[in-house]
N, C-alpha and C positions, 0 to 999 in steps of 0.2 A: 509426443512428449511435451506438449504445450498445456499450460493451465491458466485460466483466466481468473483474475481477482474477483470478478463479478460472480463467478460460480461458487464463491465462498462467502458471499454476503456483502462485498464492497459495492456501494450503490452507484457511485459515479455521477450522482445528480445533486450534489451537496452545496452548490454555489450559494443558494439563499439560506441554507440552514447550517452554516459553518459551526456555530456554537453548539448545536445539538447533535450533529452527526459525527460518526467516527468509523472510518474504514480500516483502521489498524488491524483488527482481527481477520478481516477478509484477505488483506495482504499477507499476513503471517501464515494463514492456513494455505494459501496458494503456494507460498514458498516452501512450506513443509510438506506439500503433497507428493514430493518425490520426483516431480518433473524437472527437466533441465531448462525449460523456457517458461517464464511467467509473463503473461500478456496483461497490460493495463489498457482496456478499451477506452475510446473517446469518452471524456467526462471530467468532472471536477471532484477530486478525492481529498478528504480530510484525514490526516494522520495525527494522532494524539499521543503516541508513544513510539519509542525506537523500534523499527522493524529490523529483525536479524536476518541477514542474507547468509544462508547456510545450506548444508546438505548437497543435493545434486544440482542446484541452480547454477547455470552458467551465463544466462542473460535474462535481462528484464527489458521488455519492449513496451515503451510508452507510445500509444497510437493516438496522437493528437489529444493527449490527456494532460490535465493540470493537477498538480499536487501541492497542497498547502499544509504547513506545519500548524496544527490547531492549538487549542488552549492548553494542552498538556506540555507544550514547549515554552510557554510564556515564563520569562524570568529564569530560564535554565540554559545550560550549554550542551545539553545532550544532543546527539546526532539523530537525524531522521532515519538513516540507514546505518547499520553496523555490519561489517563483514566478519563472519566467524569461521 
C-alpha cells in the first residue's frame, strides 16, 4: 500500500535546477494513486503549486528528502500542501 513520488515522475535531483524543474505532478499522481502511504525518497524536490492531500492517503514519509516551494509560490500566500 505504498507509492513513491519517483514512480510518478518526481525527480528528486533538482538542487541545481530549481528554476527549471517541477515535481508537483509526481507528488499529486502518487497521492491520487489510491495508496495509503506516499514515500518521498532521499532527494531535493521542487513544488510549484499546491499539492492536495486527499483520497486514501494516511501518511507521507519523507526519507531524508528536502522540499522547496518553487517559483509558483513567489509573491503568493498559497499553501504547499492542502488537506481535502
